[in-house]
Biopython code that builds the backbone (N, CA, C, O; Angstrom):
import numpy as np
from Bio.PDB.StructureBuilder import StructureBuilder

atoms = [
    (1, "MET", "N", (-6.274, 20.958, -11.773)),
    (1, "MET", "CA", (-5.276, 20.840, -12.257)),
    (1, "MET", "C", (-4.282, 19.384, -11.839)),
    (1, "MET", "O", (-3.724, 19.527, -10.751)),
    (2, "ALA", "N", (-4.049, 18.298, -12.400)),
    (2, "ALA", "CA", (-3.669, 17.398, -11.564)),
    (2, "ALA", "C", (-2.073, 17.369, -11.507)),
    (2, "ALA", "O", (-1.321, 17.620, -12.449)),
    (3, "GLN", "N", (-1.764, 17.062, -10.394)),
    (3, "GLN", "CA", (-0.223, 16.994, -9.980)),
    (3, "GLN", "C", (0.388, 15.984, -10.552)),
    (3, "GLN", "O", (-0.247, 14.951, -10.764)),
    (4, "THR", "N", (1.695, 16.090, -10.897)),
    (4, "THR", "CA", (2.432, 14.754, -11.709)),
    (4, "THR", "C", (3.289, 14.207, -10.076)),
    (4, "THR", "O", (3.911, 14.909, -9.279)),
    (5, "ILE", "N", (2.979, 12.609, -10.031)),
    (5, "ILE", "CA", (3.157, 12.077, -9.151)),
    (5, "ILE", "C", (4.308, 11.325, -9.623)),
    (5, "ILE", "O", (3.854, 10.744, -10.610)),
    (6, "TRP", "N", (5.491, 10.999, -9.509)),
    (6, "TRP", "CA", (6.712, 10.221, -9.701)),
    (6, "TRP", "C", (6.991, 8.833, -9.457)),
    (6, "TRP", "O", (7.306, 8.332, -8.378)),
    (7, "ILE", "N", (6.898, 8.465, -10.170)),
    (7, "ILE", "CA", (7.567, 6.921, -9.187)),
    (7, "ILE", "C", (8.465, 6.257, -9.485)),
    (7, "ILE", "O", (8.831, 6.421, -10.649)),
    (8, "HIS", "N", (9.035, 5.505, -8.882)),
    (8, "HIS", "CA", (10.600, 5.075, -9.222)),
    (8, "HIS", "C", (10.025, 3.178, -8.996)),
    (8, "HIS", "O", (9.360, 2.854, -8.011)),
    (9, "LYS", "N", (10.568, 1.838, -10.422)),
    (9, "LYS", "CA", (10.811, 0.934, -10.159)),
    (9, "LYS", "C", (11.425, 0.352, -9.056)),
    (9, "LYS", "O", (12.579, 0.755, -8.913)),
    (10, "LEU", "N", (10.906, -0.789, -7.884)),
    (10, "LEU", "CA", (11.752, -1.255, -7.271)),
    (10, "LEU", "C", (12.487, -2.537, -7.889)),
    (10, "LEU", "O", (12.020, -3.282, -8.749)),
    (11, "ALA", "N", (13.968, -2.651, -7.151)),
    (11, "ALA", "CA", (14.621, -4.078, -7.094)),
    (11, "ALA", "C", (13.641, -4.944, -6.587)),
    (11, "ALA", "O", (12.817, -4.794, -5.684)),
    (12, "ASP", "N", (13.898, -5.912, -7.366)),
    (12, "ASP", "CA", (12.896, -7.494, -6.736)),
    (12, "ASP", "C", (13.434, -7.424, -5.348)),
    (12, "ASP", "O", (12.486, -7.362, -4.565)),
    (13, "ALA", "N", (14.625, -7.411, -4.715)),
    (13, "ALA", "CA", (14.651, -7.348, -3.210)),
    (13, "ALA", "C", (14.359, -6.453, -2.406)),
    (13, "ALA", "O", (14.365, -6.495, -1.176)),
    (14, "LYS", "N", (14.093, -5.609, -3.107)),
    (14, "LYS", "CA", (13.274, -4.496, -2.257)),
    (14, "LYS", "C", (11.608, -4.489, -2.330)),
    (14, "LYS", "O", (10.907, -4.046, -1.420)),
    (15, "LYS", "N", (11.114, -5.037, -3.526)),
    (15, "LYS", "CA", (9.443, -5.138, -3.449)),
    (15, "LYS", "C", (9.137, -5.789, -1.910)),
    (15, "LYS", "O", (8.276, -5.279, -1.194)),
    (16, "VAL", "N", (9.881, -6.898, -1.499)),
    (16, "VAL", "CA", (9.673, -7.195, -0.092)),
    (16, "VAL", "C", (9.289, -6.375, 0.925)),
    (16, "VAL", "O", (8.330, -6.589, 1.668)),
    (17, "GLU", "N", (10.005, -5.462, 0.968)),
    (17, "GLU", "CA", (9.914, -4.550, 2.008)),
    (17, "GLU", "C", (8.484, -3.301, 1.552)),
    (17, "GLU", "O", (8.094, -2.458, 2.360)),
    (18, "ALA", "N", (8.111, -3.397, 0.651)),
    (18, "ALA", "CA", (6.976, -2.434, -0.107)),
    (18, "ALA", "C", (5.519, -3.407, -0.324)),
    (18, "ALA", "O", (4.756, -3.427, -1.290)),
    (19, "ASP", "N", (5.485, -3.940, 0.559)),
    (19, "ASP", "CA", (4.140, -4.963, 0.553)),
    (19, "ASP", "C", (4.287, -5.765, -0.980)),
    (19, "ASP", "O", (3.134, -6.060, -1.298)),
    (20, "GLY", "N", (5.175, -6.197, -1.972)),
    (20, "GLY", "CA", (5.161, -6.606, -3.139)),
    (20, "GLY", "C", (4.786, -5.672, -4.034)),
    (20, "GLY", "O", (4.615, -6.138, -5.160)),
    (21, "MET", "N", (4.564, -4.304, -3.903)),
    (21, "MET", "CA", (4.284, -3.115, -4.881)),
    (21, "MET", "C", (5.723, -3.636, -5.693)),
    (21, "MET", "O", (6.702, -4.325, -5.404)),
    (22, "ASP", "N", (5.240, -2.893, -6.851)),
    (22, "ASP", "CA", (6.511, -2.758, -8.005)),
    (22, "ASP", "C", (7.219, -1.677, -8.102)),
    (22, "ASP", "O", (8.410, -1.703, -8.411)),
    (23, "TYR", "N", (6.440, -0.401, -7.799)),
    (23, "TYR", "CA", (6.811, 1.151, -7.752)),
    (23, "TYR", "C", (6.970, 2.087, -6.348)),
    (23, "TYR", "O", (6.484, 1.532, -5.363)),
    (24, "ILE", "N", (7.382, 3.000, -6.175)),
    (24, "ILE", "CA", (7.106, 3.656, -4.802)),
    (24, "ILE", "C", (7.209, 5.143, -5.168)),
    (24, "ILE", "O", (7.667, 5.298, -6.300)),
    (25, "CYS", "N", (6.917, 6.252, -4.536)),
    (25, "CYS", "CA", (6.434, 7.128, -4.977)),
    (25, "CYS", "C", (8.058, 8.249, -4.910)),
    (25, "CYS", "O", (9.079, 7.849, -4.351)),
    (26, "GLU", "N", (7.992, 9.148, -5.355)),
    (26, "GLU", "CA", (9.293, 9.998, -4.817)),
    (26, "GLU", "C", (9.503, 10.512, -3.921)),
    (26, "GLU", "O", (10.425, 11.327, -3.895)),
    (27, "HIS", "N", (8.768, 10.263, -2.855)),
    (27, "HIS", "CA", (8.820, 10.515, -1.383)),
    (27, "HIS", "C", (9.198, 9.393, -0.439)),
    (27, "HIS", "O", (10.072, 9.415, 0.428)),
    (28, "LEU", "N", (8.562, 8.630, -0.693)),
    (28, "LEU", "CA", (9.068, 7.320, -0.477)),
    (28, "LEU", "C", (10.563, 6.361, -1.081)),
    (28, "LEU", "O", (11.143, 5.392, -0.593)),
    (29, "PHE", "N", (10.781, 7.087, -2.217)),
    (29, "PHE", "CA", (11.883, 6.805, -2.908)),
    (29, "PHE", "C", (13.172, 7.248, -2.454)),
    (29, "PHE", "O", (14.181, 6.567, -2.276)),
    (30, "GLN", "N", (12.939, 8.941, -2.230)),
    (30, "GLN", "CA", (13.716, 9.356, -0.963)),
    (30, "GLN", "C", (14.186, 9.111, -0.219)),
    (30, "GLN", "O", (15.400, 8.910, -0.261)),
    (31, "GLY", "N", (13.244, 8.960, 1.208)),
    (31, "GLY", "CA", (13.491, 8.044, 1.923)),
    (31, "GLY", "C", (13.894, 7.114, 2.154)),
    (31, "GLY", "O", (14.401, 6.939, 3.262)),
    (32, "LEU", "N", (13.829, 5.703, 0.834)),
    (32, "LEU", "CA", (14.684, 4.940, 0.676)),
    (32, "LEU", "C", (16.134, 4.812, 0.795)),
    (32, "LEU", "O", (16.854, 4.150, 1.542)),
    (33, "THR", "N", (16.482, 6.092, -0.687)),
    (33, "THR", "CA", (17.666, 6.368, -0.519)),
    (33, "THR", "C", (18.697, 6.841, 0.773)),
    (33, "THR", "O", (19.916, 6.751, 0.924)),
    (34, "GLN", "N", (17.909, 7.233, 1.381)),
    (34, "GLN", "CA", (18.597, 8.274, 2.397)),
    (34, "GLN", "C", (18.779, 7.006, 3.782)),
    (34, "GLN", "O", (19.761, 7.132, 4.514)),
    (35, "ALA", "N", (17.870, 5.941, 4.023)),
    (35, "ALA", "CA", (18.066, 5.553, 5.160)),
    (35, "ALA", "C", (18.175, 4.060, 4.606)),
    (35, "ALA", "O", (17.929, 3.194, 5.446)),
    (36, "GLY", "N", (18.530, 3.591, 3.226)),
    (36, "GLY", "CA", (18.470, 2.339, 3.038)),
    (36, "GLY", "C", (17.291, 1.497, 3.220)),
    (36, "GLY", "O", (17.624, 0.328, 3.023)),
    (37, "LYS", "N", (16.305, 1.578, 3.454)),
    (37, "LYS", "CA", (15.225, 0.818, 3.535)),
    (37, "LYS", "C", (13.620, 1.753, 3.666)),
    (37, "LYS", "O", (13.380, 2.930, 3.934)),
    (38, "LEU", "N", (13.120, 1.076, 3.476)),
    (38, "LEU", "CA", (11.448, 2.048, 3.440)),
    (38, "LEU", "C", (11.302, 1.797, 4.985)),
    (38, "LEU", "O", (11.739, 0.931, 5.742)),
    (39, "THR", "N", (10.542, 2.863, 5.138)),
    (39, "THR", "CA", (9.884, 3.329, 6.566)),
    (39, "THR", "C", (8.395, 3.751, 6.784)),
    (39, "THR", "O", (8.134, 4.746, 6.107)),
    (40, "LYS", "N", (7.613, 3.415, 7.332)),
    (40, "LYS", "CA", (6.234, 3.731, 7.484)),
    (40, "LYS", "C", (5.782, 5.218, 7.917)),
    (40, "LYS", "O", (4.723, 5.842, 7.981)),
    (41, "ALA", "N", (7.122, 5.448, 8.175)),
    (41, "ALA", "CA", (6.332, 6.871, 9.023)),
    (41, "ALA", "C", (5.601, 8.394, 8.457)),
    (41, "ALA", "O", (5.095, 9.359, 9.031)),
    (42, "LYS", "N", (5.855, 8.016, 7.015)),
    (42, "LYS", "CA", (4.899, 9.076, 6.224)),
    (42, "LYS", "C", (3.769, 8.487, 5.773)),
    (42, "LYS", "O", (2.853, 9.232, 5.426)),
    (43, "GLY", "N", (3.639, 7.411, 5.707)),
    (43, "GLY", "CA", (2.266, 6.903, 5.316)),
    (43, "GLY", "C", (2.541, 5.427, 4.652)),
    (43, "GLY", "O", (3.711, 5.044, 4.624)),
    (44, "TRP", "N", (1.749, 4.780, 4.242)),
    (44, "TRP", "CA", (1.824, 3.514, 3.490)),
    (44, "TRP", "C", (0.443, 3.100, 2.988)),
    (44, "TRP", "O", (-0.422, 2.518, 3.640)),
    (45, "ASN", "N", (0.391, 3.461, 1.844)),
    (45, "ASN", "CA", (-0.476, 3.770, 0.610)),
    (45, "ASN", "C", (-0.505, 2.674, -0.353)),
    (45, "ASN", "O", (-0.187, 2.919, -1.517)),
    (46, "PRO", "N", (-0.976, 1.061, 0.119)),
    (46, "PRO", "CA", (-0.602, 0.834, -1.231)),
    (46, "PRO", "C", (-1.825, 0.625, -2.302)),
    (46, "PRO", "O", (-2.918, 0.179, -1.953)),
    (47, "LEU", "N", (-1.512, 1.000, -3.642)),
    (47, "LEU", "CA", (-2.440, 1.132, -4.475)),
    (47, "LEU", "C", (-2.211, -0.258, -5.824)),
    (47, "LEU", "O", (-1.087, -0.365, -6.315)),
    (48, "GLN", "N", (-3.131, -1.036, -6.212)),
    (48, "GLN", "CA", (-2.952, -2.028, -6.894)),
    (48, "GLN", "C", (-2.803, -1.454, -8.691)),
    (48, "GLN", "O", (-2.151, -1.960, -9.605)),
    (49, "ASN", "N", (-3.338, -0.715, -8.688)),
    (49, "ASN", "CA", (-3.802, -0.177, -10.226)),
    (49, "ASN", "C", (-4.012, 1.200, -10.374)),
    (49, "ASN", "O", (-4.997, 1.673, -10.942)),
    (50, "ALA", "N", (-2.818, 2.056, -9.718)),
    (50, "ALA", "CA", (-2.430, 3.139, -9.600)),
    (50, "ALA", "C", (-2.096, 3.040, -11.655)),
    (50, "ALA", "O", (-1.333, 2.334, -12.315)),
    (51, "SER", "N", (-3.228, 4.256, -12.094)),
    (51, "SER", "CA", (-3.174, 4.065, -13.742)),
    (51, "SER", "C", (-2.421, 5.510, -14.077)),
    (51, "SER", "O", (-2.606, 6.496, -13.364)),
    (52, "ALA", "N", (-1.647, 5.523, -15.113)),
    (52, "ALA", "CA", (-1.048, 6.397, -16.064)),
    (52, "ALA", "C", (-1.960, 7.148, -16.744)),
    (52, "ALA", "O", (-3.107, 6.701, -16.771)),
    (53, "LYS", "N", (-1.752, 8.106, -17.262)),
    (53, "LYS", "CA", (-2.589, 9.220, -18.413)),
    (53, "LYS", "C", (-2.385, 7.950, -19.161)),
    (53, "LYS", "O", (-3.290, 7.253, -18.705)),
    (54, "ASP", "N", (-1.691, 7.161, -20.110)),
    (54, "ASP", "CA", (-1.697, 6.531, -21.142)),
    (54, "ASP", "C", (-2.568, 5.294, -21.251)),
    (54, "ASP", "O", (-2.703, 4.644, -22.288)),
    (55, "GLY", "N", (-3.274, 4.971, -19.833)),
    (55, "GLY", "CA", (-3.983, 3.602, -19.287)),
    (55, "GLY", "C", (-3.241, 2.574, -18.869)),
    (55, "GLY", "O", (-3.779, 1.475, -18.737)),
    (56, "THR", "N", (-1.961, 2.740, -18.604)),
    (56, "THR", "CA", (-1.229, 1.711, -17.969)),
    (56, "THR", "C", (-1.134, 1.728, -16.580)),
    (56, "THR", "O", (-1.011, 2.754, -15.911)),
    (57, "THR", "N", (-1.181, 0.767, -16.213)),
    (57, "THR", "CA", (-1.512, 0.497, -14.415)),
    (57, "THR", "C", (-0.469, 0.140, -13.629)),
    (57, "THR", "O", (0.316, -0.417, -14.397)),
    (58, "TYR", "N", (-0.038, 0.141, -12.602)),
    (58, "TYR", "CA", (0.851, -0.112, -11.995)),
    (58, "TYR", "C", (0.692, -0.237, -10.610)),
    (58, "TYR", "O", (0.092, 0.658, -10.015)),
    (59, "ARG", "N", (1.199, -1.350, -9.908)),
    (59, "ARG", "CA", (1.364, -1.857, -8.176)),
    (59, "ARG", "C", (2.011, -0.841, -8.084)),
    (59, "ARG", "O", (3.095, -0.851, -8.667)),
    (60, "ALA", "N", (1.640, 0.326, -7.382)),
    (60, "ALA", "CA", (2.345, 1.174, -6.680)),
    (60, "ALA", "C", (2.523, 1.624, -5.498)),
    (60, "ALA", "O", (1.366, 1.714, -5.088)),
    (61, "LEU", "N", (3.304, 2.023, -4.543)),
    (61, "LEU", "CA", (3.644, 2.248, -3.292)),
    (61, "LEU", "C", (3.071, 3.620, -2.601)),
    (61, "LEU", "O", (3.233, 3.184, -1.462)),
    (62, "PHE", "N", (2.601, 4.759, -2.404)),
    (62, "PHE", "CA", (2.343, 5.829, -2.069)),
    (62, "PHE", "C", (3.249, 6.742, -0.643)),
    (62, "PHE", "O", (4.124, 6.259, 0.076)),
    (63, "CYS", "N", (3.007, 7.336, -0.620)),
    (63, "CYS", "CA", (2.946, 8.378, 0.483)),
    (63, "CYS", "C", (1.585, 8.930, 0.793)),
    (63, "CYS", "O", (0.654, 8.701, 0.022)),
    (64, "ASP", "N", (1.388, 9.782, 2.089)),
    (64, "ASP", "CA", (0.073, 10.279, 2.316)),
    (64, "ASP", "C", (0.119, 11.236, 1.325)),
    (64, "ASP", "O", (-0.860, 11.320, 0.583)),
    (65, "SER", "N", (0.979, 11.914, 1.174)),
    (65, "SER", "CA", (0.209, 13.130, 0.377)),
    (65, "SER", "C", (0.073, 12.861, -1.067)),
    (65, "SER", "O", (-0.791, 13.514, -1.653)),
    (66, "CYS", "N", (0.941, 11.812, -1.911)),
    (66, "CYS", "CA", (0.950, 11.327, -3.375)),
    (66, "CYS", "C", (-0.660, 10.579, -3.208)),
    (66, "CYS", "O", (-1.683, 10.747, -3.872)),
    (67, "GLU", "N", (-0.396, 9.785, -2.138)),
    (67, "GLU", "CA", (-2.216, 9.116, -2.424)),
    (67, "GLU", "C", (-3.128, 10.188, -2.414)),
    (67, "GLU", "O", (-4.034, 10.147, -3.246)),
    (68, "LYS", "N", (-3.063, 11.195, -1.591)),
    (68, "LYS", "CA", (-4.295, 12.157, -1.492)),
    (68, "LYS", "C", (-4.527, 12.906, -3.113)),
    (68, "LYS", "O", (-5.525, 13.111, -3.804)),
    (69, "ASN", "N", (-3.081, 13.173, -3.280)),
    (69, "ASN", "CA", (-3.304, 14.132, -4.745)),
    (69, "ASN", "C", (-3.534, 12.693, -5.770)),
    (69, "ASN", "O", (-4.330, 12.812, -6.702)),
    (70, "TYR", "N", (-3.022, 11.728, -5.627)),
    (70, "TYR", "CA", (-3.988, 10.484, -6.710)),
    (70, "TYR", "C", (-5.219, 10.634, -6.917)),
    (70, "TYR", "O", (-5.764, 11.060, -7.936)),
    (71, "THR", "N", (-5.970, 10.064, -5.341)),
    (71, "THR", "CA", (-7.366, 10.357, -5.076)),
    (71, "THR", "C", (-7.843, 11.374, -6.003)),
    (71, "THR", "O", (-8.393, 11.151, -7.082)),
    (72, "MET", "N", (-7.568, 12.587, -5.455)),
    (72, "MET", "CA", (-8.384, 14.008, -5.761)),
    (72, "MET", "C", (-8.153, 13.819, -7.704)),
    (72, "MET", "O", (-9.165, 14.167, -8.312)),
    (73, "ALA", "N", (-7.367, 13.492, -8.312)),
    (73, "ALA", "CA", (-7.154, 13.167, -9.680)),
    (73, "ALA", "C", (-7.695, 12.544, -10.637)),
    (73, "ALA", "O", (-7.711, 12.782, -11.845)),
    (74, "THR", "N", (-8.522, 11.027, -9.504)),
    (74, "THR", "CA", (-8.814, 10.151, -10.357)),
    (74, "THR", "C", (-10.604, 10.291, -10.136)),
    (74, "THR", "O", (-11.365, 9.586, -10.799)),
]
sb = StructureBuilder()
sb.init_structure("model")
sb.init_model(0)
sb.init_chain("A")
sb.init_seg("    ")
for serial, (resi, resn, name, xyz) in enumerate(atoms, 1):
    if name == "N":
        sb.init_residue(resn, " ", resi, " ")
    sb.init_atom(name, np.array(xyz, "f"), 0.0, 1.0, " ", f" {name:<3s}", serial, name[0])
structure = sb.get_structure()
């Protein structure tokens, strides 16, 4: 069974910190909220075409855990 991966849209100013990605996973978002900046400490996995159930694709940055779950589900 696939696990839901929550993603958050980044403000334009933060996209530079995320290697140009438009969205980040919940875990990286929590770190961003706590530290005020993105950190590569928990993994750094940019996906150019992360797809949703409805077929919509996103440029998203996932931590190692979310990337592993996403890869297993696709």
